[in-house]
Every structure is written in C-alpha cells, then in structure tokens.
Backbone as JSON, one array per atom type, in Angstrom:
{
  "sequence": "MLYNIIVGVIAVICFLLIVVVLLQPGQGQGISGMGGGGGLGGGGGLGARRTADLLSKSTSVLAALFLALCVLANFAIDRGEVERSILQEGGGVNAPIESPSQSAPAIPQQQQQDNSQDNSEDNGDN",
  "N": [[-53.18, -32.62, -48.96], [-54.9, -31.69, -47.36], [-54.18, -29.5, -46.47], [-54.47, -27.89, -48.97], [-57.32, -27.79, -49.26], [-57.17, -26.32, -46.83], [-56.31, -24.34, -47.27], [-57.72, -23.06, -49.34], [-60.12, -22.48, -48.15], [-59.41, -20.58, -46.59], [-58.62, -18.56, -48.59], [-61.39, -17.97, -49.59], [-62.68, -16.86, -47.32], [-60.82, -14.57, -46.65], [-61.85, -13.33, -48.57], [-64.63, -13.42, -48.6], [-64.49, -11.63, -46.31], [-63.33, -9.1, -46.74], [-65.6, -7.52, -48.21], [-66.81, -7.35, -46.92], [-66.41, -5.66, -44.82], [-65.74, -3.61, -46.22], [-68.77, -3.1, -46.81], [-69.25, -1.92, -44.38], [-70.75, 0.67, -42.26], [-69.33, 3.93, -42.54], [-68.53, 6.74, -41.07], [-71.82, 7.66, -41.62], [-72.42, 6.08, -44.35], [-72.8, 3.76, -46.69], [-73.61, 0.27, -46.3], [-75.81, 0.62, -45.42], [-76.92, 3.59, -45.4], [-78.79, 3.1, -47.57], [-81.31, 3.42, -48.09], [-82.72, 1.95, -45.6], [-82.42, -0.79, -46.13], [-82.0, -1.8, -48.48], [-84.55, -0.98, -50.22], [-86.71, -2.42, -48.97], [-88.61, -1.49, -47.67], [-88.96, 1.13, -44.93], [-89.43, 0.33, -42.13], [-89.61, -2.54, -41.83], [-87.98, -4.35, -42.68], [-84.5, -4.9, -43.3], [-82.96, -2.26, -41.12], [-81.33, 0.5, -40.87], [-79.59, 0.33, -38.41], [-79.76, -2.93, -38.12], [-78.67, -3.58, -40.15], [-75.85, -2.51, -39.72], [-75.07, -4.24, -37.2], [-75.44, -6.89, -37.72], [-72.77, -6.96, -40.27], [-71.29, -6.35, -38.1], [-71.15, -8.2, -36.72], [-70.52, -10.65, -38.71], [-67.99, -9.49, -39.62], [-66.57, -10.28, -37.42], [-66.79, -12.62, -37.11], [-66.37, -14.04, -39.51], [-63.51, -13.02, -38.65], [-62.63, -14.82, -36.99], [-62.89, -17.31, -37.3], [-60.83, -17.17, -39.26], [-58.69, -16.52, -38.27], [-58.65, -19.08, -36.68], [-58.14, -20.88, -38.72], [-55.52, -20.55, -40.02], [-53.98, -20.88, -37.99], [-54.89, -23.56, -37.61], [-53.46, -24.94, -40.38], [-51.23, -24.58, -40.34], [-50.79, -27.05, -38.58], [-51.5, -28.81, -40.64], [-49.59, -29.03, -42.32], [-47.62, -31.18, -44.66], [-44.74, -32.52, -43.98], [-43.09, -34.02, -44.83], [-39.86, -36.51, -44.57], [-38.95, -35.76, -41.19], [-36.3, -34.57, -39.75], [-34.68, -34.89, -36.66], [-33.99, -32.98, -33.58], [-30.55, -32.56, -31.6], [-31.77, -32.23, -29.14], [-34.25, -32.99, -29.36], [-33.55, -35.91, -29.5], [-32.63, -36.72, -27.25], [-29.79, -36.54, -26.99], [-28.25, -34.61, -25.86], [-28.51, -34.78, -22.73], [-27.7, -37.37, -21.71], [-24.67, -36.94, -23.03], [-21.71, -37.59, -22.41], [-19.72, -35.92, -19.7], [-16.76, -33.51, -20.32], [-14.35, -33.28, -18.61], [-12.2, -30.43, -17.76], [-9.64, -30.94, -16.93], [-8.93, -33.28, -18.83], [-9.44, -31.91, -21.58], [-7.51, -30.91, -24.17], [-5.03, -28.51, -24.22], [-5.1, -25.23, -23.42], [-3.59, -23.13, -24.22], [-1.43, -23.76, -26.67], [1.62, -26.53, -26.44], [3.61, -25.97, -27.77], [4.29, -23.06, -27.32], [4.32, -23.1, -25.14], [6.65, -24.26, -24.35], [8.39, -22.25, -25.81], [7.82, -19.99, -24.1], [9.06, -20.18, -21.73], [11.2, -20.85, -22.52], [12.46, -18.32, -22.79], [11.45, -16.86, -20.03], [13.72, -18.05, -18.47], [15.9, -16.79, -19.9], [15.65, -13.99, -19.59], [15.9, -14.65, -16.94], [19.04, -15.24, -16.3], [19.98, -12.77, -17.75], [19.8, -11.02, -15.54]],
  "CA": [[-54.49, -32.68, -49.35], [-55.51, -31.51, -46.41], [-53.28, -28.63, -46.45], [-54.65, -26.94, -49.58], [-58.57, -27.19, -48.68], [-57.56, -24.93, -45.68], [-55.65, -22.74, -47.58], [-58.86, -22.32, -50.51], [-60.92, -21.93, -47.35], [-59.28, -19.42, -45.9], [-58.97, -17.55, -49.32], [-62.36, -17.84, -49.61], [-62.77, -16.05, -46.12], [-60.69, -13.62, -46.87], [-62.11, -12.1, -49.47], [-65.95, -12.17, -48.23], [-64.09, -10.25, -44.52], [-63.13, -7.46, -47.35], [-66.33, -7.41, -49.12], [-68.03, -7.51, -45.07], [-65.74, -4.54, -43.93], [-65.7, -2.55, -47.38], [-69.6, -2.34, -46.95], [-69.1, -1.42, -43.04], [-70.92, 2.17, -42.83], [-68.32, 4.96, -42.37], [-69.55, 8.3, -41.19], [-72.91, 7.22, -42.35], [-72.52, 5.52, -45.22], [-72.56, 1.9, -45.8], [-75.32, -0.26, -47.36], [-77.54, 0.85, -44.28], [-77.49, 4.15, -45.72], [-78.77, 2.94, -48.82], [-82.84, 3.59, -47.98], [-83.45, 1.19, -44.8], [-82.03, -1.76, -46.77], [-82.16, -1.67, -50.07], [-86.08, -1.1, -50.85], [-87.51, -3.35, -47.87], [-89.69, -0.58, -46.46], [-88.7, 1.86, -43.84], [-89.37, -0.44, -40.35], [-90.39, -3.94, -41.93], [-86.7, -4.96, -43.45], [-83.48, -4.42, -42.66], [-82.73, -1.07, -41.36], [-79.34, 0.87, -40.44], [-78.82, -0.45, -36.91], [-79.73, -4.19, -37.83], [-77.37, -3.38, -41.35], [-74.65, -2.38, -38.99], [-74.65, -4.64, -36.38], [-75.34, -7.91, -38.65], [-72.24, -6.3, -41.0], [-70.16, -6.51, -36.94], [-71.36, -9.55, -35.85], [-69.88, -11.23, -39.45], [-66.23, -9.37, -39.3], [-66.44, -10.89, -35.76], [-66.97, -14.53, -36.75], [-64.96, -14.22, -40.21], [-62.18, -12.82, -38.76], [-62.39, -15.85, -35.63], [-62.65, -18.22, -38.29], [-59.61, -16.85, -40.41], [-57.67, -17.07, -37.32], [-58.3, -20.5, -36.61], [-58.04, -22.04, -39.95], [-54.64, -19.92, -40.3], [-53.18, -21.83, -37.28], [-54.91, -25.44, -38.47], [-53.01, -24.7, -41.83], [-49.98, -24.72, -39.34], [-50.3, -28.09, -38.44], [-51.77, -29.49, -41.55], [-48.91, -28.52, -43.43], [-47.19, -32.24, -45.24], [-43.59, -31.92, -43.54], [-42.41, -35.7, -44.94], [-39.21, -37.32, -43.64], [-38.48, -34.69, -40.44], [-35.07, -34.9, -39.17], [-34.99, -34.71, -35.01], [-32.6, -32.04, -32.99], [-30.27, -33.45, -30.84], [-32.05, -31.96, -27.56], [-35.61, -34.03, -29.27], [-33.39, -37.24, -29.35], [-32.44, -36.56, -25.6], [-28.29, -36.67, -27.02], [-27.65, -33.58, -24.33], [-28.82, -35.21, -21.39], [-26.43, -38.71, -21.7], [-23.87, -36.82, -23.03], [-20.35, -37.22, -21.36], [-19.1, -34.74, -19.61], [-15.78, -33.77, -20.51], [-13.4, -32.37, -17.05], [-11.11, -29.88, -18.03], [-7.83, -31.86, -17.47], [-9.55, -34.68, -20.51], [-9.72, -31.14, -22.58], [-7.0, -30.45, -24.79], [-4.64, -27.44, -23.61], [-5.6, -23.68, -24.07], [-2.2, -22.4, -24.73], [-0.3, -24.82, -27.29], [2.75, -26.68, -25.85], [5.07, -25.15, -27.92], [4.02, -21.78, -26.92], [4.22, -22.46, -23.66], [7.77, -23.83, -24.11], [9.05, -21.08, -26.36], [7.73, -18.84, -22.9], [9.82, -20.85, -20.55], [12.85, -20.65, -22.05], [12.48, -16.99, -22.08], [11.91, -16.37, -18.86], [15.46, -18.41, -18.19], [16.77, -16.5, -20.21], [15.17, -13.17, -18.74], [16.34, -14.57, -15.26], [19.99, -15.32, -16.23], [20.42, -12.09, -17.8], [19.73, -9.93, -14.51]],
  "C": [[-55.29, -31.73, -48.62], [-55.39, -29.55, -46.2], [-54.17, -27.44, -47.64], [-56.31, -26.81, -50.09], [-58.36, -26.5, -47.95], [-57.7, -24.34, -45.69], [-57.21, -22.3, -48.78], [-60.05, -21.97, -49.49], [-60.34, -20.37, -47.23], [-59.04, -18.12, -46.74], [-60.22, -17.29, -49.64], [-62.99, -16.25, -48.57], [-62.46, -14.78, -45.8], [-61.3, -12.39, -47.89], [-63.58, -12.29, -49.01], [-65.73, -11.21, -46.53], [-63.87, -9.17, -45.96], [-64.2, -6.95, -48.31], [-67.45, -7.23, -47.7], [-67.29, -5.72, -44.68], [-65.69, -3.36, -44.89], [-67.64, -1.86, -47.01], [-70.01, -1.99, -45.47], [-69.77, -0.05, -43.06], [-69.94, 2.79, -41.8], [-68.67, 6.22, -42.62], [-71.2, 8.2, -41.57], [-72.94, 6.9, -43.51], [-72.22, 4.22, -45.13], [-73.36, 1.44, -46.44], [-76.47, 0.29, -46.36], [-77.71, 2.65, -44.79], [-78.85, 4.45, -46.83], [-81.13, 2.69, -48.79], [-83.52, 2.75, -47.31], [-83.49, -0.52, -44.98], [-82.27, -2.61, -48.47], [-83.92, -1.93, -50.52], [-86.93, -1.92, -50.13], [-88.25, -2.6, -47.64], [-88.56, -0.2, -45.29], [-88.94, 0.84, -42.61], [-89.4, -1.54, -40.93], [-88.91, -4.63, -42.2], [-85.84, -4.98, -42.63], [-82.93, -2.74, -42.63], [-81.22, -0.8, -40.63], [-79.04, 0.3, -39.35], [-78.72, -1.65, -36.6], [-78.8, -4.75, -39.09], [-75.76, -3.59, -40.5], [-74.29, -3.67, -38.01], [-74.76, -6.36, -37.23], [-73.76, -7.95, -39.34], [-70.85, -6.71, -39.39], [-70.06, -7.57, -36.76], [-70.4, -10.35, -36.92], [-68.42, -11.38, -40.0], [-66.16, -9.89, -38.39], [-65.81, -12.14, -36.12], [-65.95, -14.86, -38.22], [-63.66, -13.8, -39.68], [-61.5, -14.1, -37.71], [-61.76, -17.29, -36.59], [-61.16, -18.2, -39.1], [-58.12, -17.27, -39.79], [-57.11, -18.31, -36.87], [-58.04, -21.59, -37.58], [-56.42, -21.6, -40.43], [-53.62, -21.14, -39.36], [-53.45, -22.91, -37.04], [-54.04, -25.56, -39.4], [-51.35, -25.06, -41.54], [-49.34, -26.18, -39.38], [-50.23, -29.31, -39.64], [-50.91, -29.47, -42.73], [-47.88, -30.21, -43.86], [-45.4, -31.68, -45.32], [-42.73, -33.28, -44.37], [-41.59, -35.65, -44.09], [-38.81, -35.9, -42.64], [-37.03, -35.12, -39.5], [-35.16, -33.88, -37.81], [-33.65, -33.79, -34.64], [-31.78, -33.08, -32.15], [-31.19, -32.93, -29.25], [-33.86, -32.93, -27.91], [-35.03, -35.48, -29.08], [-33.16, -37.36, -28.06], [-30.62, -36.7, -25.62], [-28.07, -35.8, -25.59], [-27.59, -34.39, -22.96], [-28.24, -36.36, -20.7], [-25.49, -38.42, -22.46], [-22.53, -36.81, -22.26], [-19.73, -36.47, -20.88], [-17.35, -34.56, -19.73], [-15.32, -32.17, -19.54], [-11.98, -31.08, -17.58], [-9.63, -30.06, -17.9], [-7.84, -32.47, -18.08], [-9.08, -33.37, -21.73], [-7.79, -30.61, -22.71], [-6.86, -28.9, -23.88], [-5.04, -26.3, -24.1], [-4.55, -22.98, -24.53], [-1.59, -23.71, -25.22], [0.4, -25.2, -26.38], [4.0, -26.0, -26.23], [5.52, -23.53, -27.8], [4.87, -21.45, -25.8], [6.21, -23.22, -23.08], [8.42, -22.57, -24.51], [8.9, -20.28, -24.91], [8.87, -19.03, -21.36], [11.36, -20.22, -20.32], [13.0, -19.3, -22.47], [12.3, -16.1, -21.02], [12.96, -16.6, -18.31], [15.71, -16.91, -18.98], [16.61, -14.31, -19.43], [15.99, -12.86, -17.16], [18.18, -14.23, -15.31], [20.85, -13.93, -16.6], [20.4, -10.94, -16.96], [20.93, -10.03, -14.13]]
}
C-alpha cells in the first residue's frame, strides 16, 4: 500500500519536473522572455531573473525529492516471505572443514590401478 502511494507521488514529481525543465529559458527563450512575467508589469512582477531563479530552485527541489522517493520506494516494497541465504543464516561460519585426506581422491581408484599395471609392464619390458 505504501509502495503504491510512493510510486504515485514519484509519477506526479516526474510530470512536474518535465514541465519545470521545459519552462526554463534556453538562449533567451522560455517563460522569462514573455514580457517580464506574463503581463504582471515590467518591474513589479516576476522578472526574467526571478523566474529563472524560481525554475532553477524548483528543478533542484523536485530532483532531490525524486531521488529520495526512489530510494524510499526500494525499502517500501512488500517482499512477502523472504528466504535467507546461507551467509545470512550463518551456516558458513560453523560449517565443518573437510581436510584433503577425508575427501574423495581426485583420481578414481580404477585409473590408479591401471596406471600401476602399465608401469610394471614398462619395467618388465626393459
């Protein structure tokens, strides 16, 4: 439930971030180039500089909120029953260590016997 709310807020922030970025002036254009703030008067309303500052600050705030909510959404995911790994269980720490003498031989016994017979035949032929 919380995850769905966070994702909805992230979607709204994404839309607002797109709008704010597109409104920013680029090479003398944008909302700041529309007569000093959309008809509020040349000096009394939002000027070109104030509009650019407002859009810049709102971009920064929205981007920070977007990043924070994305990280928060990761922790809010409902994972249900989670299986723990061997390392989380601590099985790797207390597991018995098997020495090489207790383990199975690297070469199967049948091949070792065949090799010893081949060696005895080679020694007898000389």
